C-alpha positions as YAML, in Angstrom:
chain: A
units: angstrom
residues:
- id: 1
  name: UNK
  ca: [114.18, 98.66, 158.68]
- id: 2
  name: UNK
  ca: [113.35, 101.95, 157.66]
- id: 3
  name: UNK
  ca: [115.89, 102.05, 154.24]
- id: 4
  name: UNK
  ca: [113.82, 99.19, 153.27]
- id: 5
  name: UNK
  ca: [110.95, 100.98, 153.56]
- id: 6
  name: UNK
  ca: [112.21, 104.06, 151.49]
- id: 7
  name: UNK
  ca: [112.99, 101.64, 148.88]
- id: 8
  name: UNK
  ca: [109.79, 99.87, 148.49]
- id: 9
  name: UNK
  ca: [108.55, 103.38, 148.50]
- id: 10
  name: UNK
  ca: [111.11, 104.69, 145.37]
- id: 11
  name: UNK
  ca: [110.31, 101.17, 143.75]
- id: 12
  name: UNK
  ca: [106.20, 101.37, 144.33]
- id: 13
  name: UNK
  ca: [106.47, 104.97, 142.97]
- id: 14
  name: UNK
  ca: [108.74, 104.49, 140.06]
- id: 15
  name: UNK
  ca: [105.89, 101.98, 138.60]
- id: 16
  name: UNK
  ca: [103.41, 104.37, 139.00]
- id: 17
  name: UNK
  ca: [105.46, 107.15, 136.99]
- id: 18
  name: UNK
  ca: [106.17, 104.67, 134.46]
- id: 19
  name: UNK
  ca: [102.65, 103.25, 134.22]
- id: 20
  name: UNK
  ca: [101.75, 107.15, 134.06]
- id: 21
  name: UNK
  ca: [104.66, 107.98, 131.15]
- id: 22
  name: UNK
  ca: [102.88, 105.17, 128.93]
- id: 23
  name: UNK
  ca: [99.28, 106.59, 129.64]
- id: 24
  name: UNK
  ca: [100.22, 110.04, 128.94]
- id: 25
  name: UNK
  ca: [102.27, 109.13, 125.78]
- id: 26
  name: UNK
  ca: [99.33, 106.85, 124.27]
- id: 27
  name: UNK
  ca: [97.28, 109.51, 124.58]
- id: 28
  name: UNK
  ca: [99.44, 112.42, 122.96]
- id: 29
  name: UNK
  ca: [100.87, 110.21, 120.04]
- id: 30
  name: UNK
  ca: [98.66, 110.73, 117.02]
- id: 31
  name: UNK
  ca: [98.94, 108.08, 114.38]
- id: 32
  name: UNK
  ca: [100.05, 108.71, 111.04]
- id: 33
  name: UNK
  ca: [97.89, 105.48, 109.92]
- id: 34
  name: UNK
  ca: [94.09, 107.27, 108.51]
- id: 35
  name: UNK
  ca: [92.65, 104.61, 106.86]
- id: 36
  name: UNK
  ca: [93.28, 101.35, 104.59]
- id: 37
  name: UNK
  ca: [92.57, 102.42, 100.77]
- id: 38
  name: UNK
  ca: [90.04, 105.28, 102.29]
- id: 39
  name: UNK
  ca: [88.08, 102.94, 104.82]
- id: 40
  name: UNK
  ca: [88.20, 103.23, 109.13]
- id: 41
  name: UNK
  ca: [86.60, 101.73, 111.43]
- id: 42
  name: UNK
  ca: [82.86, 103.35, 112.01]
- id: 43
  name: UNK
  ca: [82.71, 103.45, 108.45]
- id: 44
  name: UNK
  ca: [79.37, 102.08, 106.97]
- id: 45
  name: UNK
  ca: [79.71, 98.72, 104.87]
- id: 46
  name: UNK
  ca: [78.36, 99.67, 101.74]
- id: 47
  name: UNK
  ca: [80.91, 102.71, 101.72]
- id: 48
  name: UNK
  ca: [83.44, 100.25, 103.16]
- id: 49
  name: UNK
  ca: [82.94, 97.88, 100.08]
- id: 50
  name: UNK
  ca: [82.37, 100.59, 97.20]
- id: 51
  name: UNK
  ca: [85.88, 101.84, 98.46]
- id: 52
  name: UNK
  ca: [87.63, 98.15, 98.55]
- id: 53
  name: UNK
  ca: [85.44, 96.69, 95.67]
- id: 54
  name: UNK
  ca: [85.04, 92.87, 95.30]
- id: 55
  name: UNK
  ca: [85.58, 91.02, 98.07]
- id: 56
  name: UNK
  ca: [86.92, 87.02, 98.02]
- id: 57
  name: UNK
  ca: [84.26, 85.97, 100.54]
- id: 58
  name: UNK
  ca: [81.61, 88.39, 101.76]
- id: 59
  name: UNK
  ca: [78.93, 87.90, 104.11]
- id: 60
  name: UNK
  ca: [76.71, 90.28, 106.85]
- id: 61
  name: UNK
  ca: [79.29, 90.08, 109.15]
- id: 62
  name: UNK
  ca: [82.60, 90.33, 107.70]
- id: 63
  name: UNK
  ca: [84.39, 90.60, 104.08]
- id: 64
  name: UNK
  ca: [87.55, 89.52, 103.10]
- id: 65
  name: UNK
  ca: [89.63, 90.97, 100.45]
- id: 66
  name: UNK
  ca: [92.86, 89.31, 98.36]
- id: 67
  name: UNK
  ca: [94.56, 92.07, 96.63]
- id: 68
  name: UNK
  ca: [97.75, 90.19, 95.71]
- id: 69
  name: UNK
  ca: [99.97, 86.83, 97.19]
- id: 70
  name: UNK
  ca: [101.04, 89.64, 99.52]
- id: 71
  name: UNK
  ca: [98.73, 91.45, 100.78]
- id: 72
  name: UNK
  ca: [94.60, 91.20, 101.84]
- id: 73
  name: UNK
  ca: [91.99, 92.45, 104.78]
- id: 74
  name: UNK
  ca: [89.60, 91.08, 106.45]
- id: 75
  name: UNK
  ca: [86.82, 93.33, 107.35]
- id: 76
  name: UNK
  ca: [84.35, 92.86, 110.01]
- id: 77
  name: UNK
  ca: [81.12, 94.53, 110.93]
- id: 78
  name: UNK
  ca: [78.97, 95.31, 113.78]
- id: 79
  name: UNK
  ca: [75.75, 94.98, 113.95]
- id: 80
  name: UNK
  ca: [74.95, 98.53, 112.90]
- id: 81
  name: UNK
  ca: [76.24, 97.63, 109.73]
- id: 82
  name: UNK
  ca: [79.35, 99.60, 110.38]
- id: 83
  name: UNK
  ca: [83.23, 98.72, 110.07]
- id: 84
  name: UNK
  ca: [84.50, 97.38, 113.77]
- id: 85
  name: UNK
  ca: [87.77, 95.60, 112.46]
- id: 86
  name: UNK
  ca: [90.22, 95.82, 109.61]
- id: 87
  name: UNK
  ca: [92.67, 92.73, 109.72]
- id: 88
  name: UNK
  ca: [95.25, 94.18, 107.25]
- id: 89
  name: UNK
  ca: [98.31, 91.22, 106.59]
- id: 90
  name: UNK
  ca: [100.81, 91.48, 104.16]
- id: 91
  name: UNK
  ca: [103.82, 88.88, 103.49]
- id: 92
  name: UNK
  ca: [107.17, 90.12, 102.63]
- id: 93
  name: UNK
  ca: [109.12, 93.29, 102.93]
- id: 94
  name: UNK
  ca: [106.37, 95.59, 101.04]
- id: 95
  name: UNK
  ca: [104.17, 96.45, 104.18]
- id: 96
  name: UNK
  ca: [104.23, 99.74, 105.73]
- id: 97
  name: UNK
  ca: [106.82, 100.66, 108.42]
- id: 98
  name: UNK
  ca: [105.61, 101.45, 111.85]
- id: 99
  name: UNK
  ca: [106.28, 104.96, 111.57]
- id: 100
  name: UNK
  ca: [103.72, 105.00, 108.73]
- id: 101
  name: UNK
  ca: [101.34, 103.75, 111.16]
- id: 102
  name: UNK
  ca: [102.00, 105.38, 114.33]
- id: 103
  name: UNK
  ca: [104.17, 108.35, 113.41]
- id: 104
  name: UNK
  ca: [107.15, 107.00, 115.67]
- id: 105
  name: UNK
  ca: [109.32, 104.11, 115.32]
- id: 106
  name: UNK
  ca: [109.15, 100.85, 117.55]
- id: 107
  name: UNK
  ca: [112.25, 98.95, 118.20]
- id: 108
  name: UNK
  ca: [112.62, 95.75, 116.53]
- id: 109
  name: UNK
  ca: [113.47, 92.63, 118.70]
- id: 110
  name: UNK
  ca: [117.18, 90.75, 118.44]
- id: 111
  name: UNK
  ca: [115.09, 88.24, 115.89]
- id: 112
  name: UNK
  ca: [113.59, 91.34, 113.96]
- id: 113
  name: UNK
  ca: [110.22, 90.81, 115.18]
- id: 114
  name: UNK
  ca: [108.07, 93.83, 116.44]
- id: 115
  name: UNK
  ca: [104.87, 94.20, 118.10]
- id: 116
  name: UNK
  ca: [103.43, 97.61, 119.35]
- id: 117
  name: UNK
  ca: [99.44, 98.57, 120.42]
- id: 118
  name: UNK
  ca: [98.45, 101.83, 120.48]
- id: 119
  name: UNK
  ca: [94.90, 102.88, 121.53]
- id: 120
  name: UNK
  ca: [93.48, 106.18, 120.91]
- id: 121
  name: UNK
  ca: [90.47, 106.57, 123.07]
- id: 122
  name: UNK
  ca: [89.26, 109.97, 121.72]
- id: 123
  name: UNK
  ca: [89.33, 109.27, 118.56]
- id: 124
  name: UNK
  ca: [87.67, 105.49, 119.17]
- id: 125
  name: UNK
  ca: [90.10, 102.75, 117.97]
- id: 126
  name: UNK
  ca: [93.11, 101.25, 118.78]
- id: 127
  name: UNK
  ca: [96.03, 100.10, 116.22]
- id: 128
  name: UNK
  ca: [98.20, 97.27, 116.84]
- id: 129
  name: UNK
  ca: [101.19, 96.67, 114.54]
- id: 130
  name: UNK
  ca: [102.76, 92.53, 114.35]
- id: 131
  name: UNK
  ca: [105.39, 92.02, 112.44]
- id: 132
  name: UNK
  ca: [106.97, 88.56, 112.25]
- id: 133
  name: UNK
  ca: [110.88, 87.73, 112.37]
- id: 134
  name: UNK
  ca: [112.93, 86.04, 109.20]
- id: 135
  name: UNK
  ca: [113.39, 86.81, 106.05]
- id: 136
  name: UNK
  ca: [109.92, 86.72, 104.76]
- id: 137
  name: UNK
  ca: [107.95, 88.61, 107.34]
- id: 138
  name: UNK
  ca: [104.32, 88.31, 107.89]
- id: 139
  name: UNK
  ca: [102.61, 91.63, 109.30]
- id: 140
  name: UNK
  ca: [99.78, 92.30, 110.51]
- id: 141
  name: UNK
  ca: [98.20, 95.67, 110.85]
- id: 142
  name: UNK
  ca: [94.96, 95.64, 112.72]
- id: 143
  name: UNK
  ca: [92.94, 98.62, 113.55]
- id: 144
  name: UNK
  ca: [90.05, 98.07, 115.90]
- id: 145
  name: UNK
  ca: [87.14, 100.07, 117.06]
- id: 146
  name: UNK
  ca: [86.85, 100.98, 121.11]
- id: 147
  name: UNK
  ca: [84.73, 102.59, 122.91]
- id: 148
  name: UNK
  ca: [85.27, 107.12, 122.85]
- id: 149
  name: UNK
  ca: [86.94, 108.56, 125.68]
- id: 150
  name: UNK
  ca: [85.72, 111.99, 126.79]
- id: 151
  name: UNK
  ca: [90.29, 111.77, 128.36]
...
């Protein structure tokens, strides 16, 4: 019976240590990504529109820009008229690599797909990277405003 209790305790401890290392890693990783065409979350709507140009679709809450057949961005604004979310989309192989976004590589799954989300609580945003499998992948990079943490 004692051996079983020790095994359960060791398994629980390993889960806690793994979770702590993930949290620590997220806290220490600094994103290489510093904006899309000079726009970052928190930027005023007027400044974002100046930097991104004329959108294909425009409203008080979101804009949609198409730069080519393989590159577009959707920008969502908050009630305070600042950028809250950017979803940058690429079709094909011209997308930035994970190293360009996170400063570290992502191991691709056997089918070639990739996904990773990293929160930057001190900076007040998170970045997700998603790439579909195939010869002509779709890559979506989403930058989203989150609550700033004092951590």
